[in-house]
C-alpha positions as a LaTeX table, in Angstrom:
\begin{tabular}{lrrr}
\hline
Residue & $x$ (\AA) & $y$ (\AA) & $z$ (\AA) \\
\hline
Met1 & 0.44 & 0.14 & 0.12 \\
Pro2 & 1.95 & 3.42 & $-1.55$ \\
Ser3 & 2.60 & 5.39 & 1.87 \\
Ser4 & $-0.43$ & 8.35 & 1.63 \\
His5 & $-3.00$ & 5.47 & 1.02 \\
Arg6 & $-1.09$ & 3.99 & 4.32 \\
Ile7 & $-1.16$ & 7.55 & 6.51 \\
Gln8 & $-5.40$ & 7.76 & 4.50 \\
Ser9 & $-6.43$ & 4.47 & 6.17 \\
Leu10 & $-4.64$ & 4.66 & 9.73 \\
Arg11 & $-5.71$ & 8.46 & 9.94 \\
Arg12 & $-9.24$ & 7.14 & 9.83 \\
Gln13 & $-9.22$ & 3.37 & 11.85 \\
Ala14 & $-7.70$ & 6.39 & 14.21 \\
His15 & $-10.39$ & 8.15 & 13.82 \\
Glu16 & $-13.30$ & 5.51 & 14.75 \\
Arg17 & $-10.67$ & 4.34 & 18.04 \\
Gln18 & $-11.51$ & 7.12 & 19.30 \\
Ala19 & $-14.88$ & 7.48 & 18.41 \\
Gly20 & $-14.25$ & 10.78 & 15.60 \\
Arg21 & $-12.42$ & 12.73 & 18.28 \\
Cys22 & $-9.19$ & 14.90 & 18.42 \\
Tyr23 & $-6.33$ & 13.21 & 21.12 \\
Tyr24 & $-5.66$ & 16.59 & 22.61 \\
Cys25 & $-8.59$ & 17.98 & 22.83 \\
Gly26 & $-11.12$ & 15.81 & 22.88 \\
Val27 & $-13.86$ & 18.46 & 20.28 \\
Arg28 & $-15.65$ & 16.22 & 17.87 \\
Met29 & $-13.46$ & 16.55 & 14.71 \\
Trp30 & $-14.46$ & 16.08 & 10.54 \\
Leu31 & $-13.29$ & 12.50 & 8.37 \\
Ala32 & $-14.98$ & 13.53 & 5.28 \\
Ser33 & $-16.84$ & 16.51 & 4.96 \\
Pro34 & $-16.78$ & 18.75 & 7.16 \\
Glu35 & $-21.27$ & 18.63 & 7.12 \\
Glu36 & $-20.22$ & 15.77 & 9.37 \\
Leu37 & $-20.11$ & 19.01 & 12.33 \\
Pro38 & $-23.87$ & 20.66 & 11.77 \\
Gly39 & $-23.85$ & 24.56 & 12.53 \\
Val40 & $-20.18$ & 25.09 & 11.83 \\
Pro41 & $-20.89$ & 28.41 & 11.01 \\
Thr42 & $-17.81$ & 28.46 & 8.34 \\
Ile43 & $-15.51$ & 26.17 & 6.08 \\
Ala44 & $-13.10$ & 27.79 & 6.99 \\
Ala45 & $-13.63$ & 27.35 & 10.36 \\
Ala46 & $-14.50$ & 23.64 & 10.36 \\
Asn47 & $-11.13$ & 23.31 & 8.03 \\
Lys48 & $-9.79$ & 23.51 & 11.80 \\
Leu49 & $-12.09$ & 20.47 & 13.10 \\
Arg50 & $-11.04$ & 18.10 & 10.85 \\
Cys51 & $-9.06$ & 14.57 & 11.27 \\
Thr52 & $-5.71$ & 14.90 & 10.67 \\
Ala53 & $-3.03$ & 12.97 & 11.20 \\
Glu54 & $-0.65$ & 12.38 & 14.03 \\
His55 & 2.74 & 10.75 & 15.13 \\
Leu56 & 3.38 & 10.29 & 18.82 \\
Val57 & 6.58 & 9.86 & 17.71 \\
Ala58 & 7.98 & 11.70 & 14.88 \\
Arg59 & 8.97 & 9.85 & 11.94 \\
Ala60 & 12.12 & 11.85 & 11.91 \\
Glu61 & 13.10 & 10.00 & 15.28 \\
Gly62 & 11.80 & 6.62 & 14.16 \\
Gly63 & 8.04 & 7.25 & 14.82 \\
Arg64 & 6.76 & 4.85 & 12.12 \\
Asp65 & 3.40 & 4.81 & 10.01 \\
Thr66 & 1.77 & 2.05 & 12.30 \\
Leu67 & $-1.63$ & 1.93 & 13.89 \\
Glu68 & $-0.21$ & 2.94 & 17.26 \\
Asn69 & 2.01 & 5.76 & 16.55 \\
Ile70 & $-0.96$ & 7.63 & 13.74 \\
Ala71 & $-3.45$ & 9.12 & 16.47 \\
Ala72 & $-6.69$ & 10.81 & 15.24 \\
Ala73 & $-5.88$ & 15.50 & 15.86 \\
Cys74 & $-7.51$ & 17.85 & 14.72 \\
Ala75 & $-5.92$ & 20.19 & 12.22 \\
His76 & $-5.87$ & 23.49 & 15.26 \\
Cys77 & $-4.45$ & 21.15 & 18.04 \\
Asn78 & $-1.28$ & 19.46 & 15.10 \\
His79 & $-1.16$ & 22.63 & 13.08 \\
Thr80 & $-0.39$ & 24.29 & 16.45 \\
Arg81 & 1.92 & 21.81 & 17.63 \\
His82 & 4.42 & 21.39 & 15.00 \\
Lys83 & 4.55 & 25.61 & 14.84 \\
Arg84 & 6.13 & 25.62 & 18.64 \\
Lys85 & 10.39 & 25.26 & 17.82 \\
Arg86 & 9.77 & 23.69 & 20.54 \\
Pro87 & 6.79 & 20.86 & 20.35 \\
Pro88 & 6.26 & 19.25 & 23.46 \\
Glu89 & 5.91 & 15.89 & 24.04 \\
Pro90 & 1.98 & 14.81 & 23.71 \\
Ala91 & 1.05 & 13.82 & 27.23 \\
Ala92 & 2.44 & 17.52 & 27.61 \\
Tyr93 & 0.73 & 18.60 & 24.88 \\
Gln94 & $-2.44$ & 17.12 & 25.36 \\
Thr95 & $-2.29$ & 17.85 & 29.40 \\
Glu96 & $-1.96$ & 22.27 & 28.56 \\
Val97 & $-5.00$ & 21.66 & 25.61 \\
Asn98 & $-7.14$ & 20.41 & 28.29 \\
Arg99 & $-6.81$ & 22.55 & 30.75 \\
Arg100 & $-7.56$ & 25.17 & 28.46 \\
Met101 & $-10.75$ & 23.52 & 27.00 \\
Arg102 & $-11.85$ & 22.64 & 30.71 \\
Arg103 & $-11.41$ & 27.23 & 30.99 \\
Gly104 & $-13.26$ & 27.25 & 28.01 \\
Gly105 & $-10.84$ & 28.27 & 25.40 \\
Trp106 & $-8.32$ & 26.83 & 22.81 \\
His107 & $-10.68$ & 26.94 & 20.67 \\
His108 & $-12.91$ & 29.96 & 19.43 \\
Arg109 & $-16.33$ & 30.31 & 21.35 \\
Trp110 & $-18.60$ & 28.58 & 19.10 \\
Val111 & $-17.18$ & 24.89 & 19.33 \\
His112 & $-17.83$ & 25.10 & 23.18 \\
Glu113 & $-21.72$ & 27.03 & 22.59 \\
Leu114 & $-22.52$ & 23.53 & 19.21 \\
Gly115 & $-21.05$ & 21.08 & 22.30 \\
Leu116 & $-18.51$ & 19.40 & 20.06 \\
Ala117 & $-16.29$ & 20.24 & 22.70 \\
Ser118 & $-15.71$ & 16.82 & 25.25 \\
Trp119 & $-14.81$ & 17.11 & 28.78 \\
Arg120 & $-12.24$ & 14.55 & 30.11 \\
\hline
\end{tabular}
């Protein structure tokens, strides 16, 4: 199976394993179409909740394309983590994101208002 097809398959499996929730923030994500999340104000807003494949151990650090190493993460969490000069370890990042989510932050208010957030 070509690498891009493998990643797509692993992302789909991780999405199912996590009941459609982001590994970091617990927000409901869409996999095939933004229409999976009714009420989202714009396509640009919905794109922040697109399901991405997140390598828990980066490929550059020896991580592999395996189900155990792939988590489903919303585009916002994935991109925000990797924009940092030194991305935090997944568990530390998850703790930080959840702390902010519990205070009603991290995502735009509409994410919380639409009930897309899940409390851990």
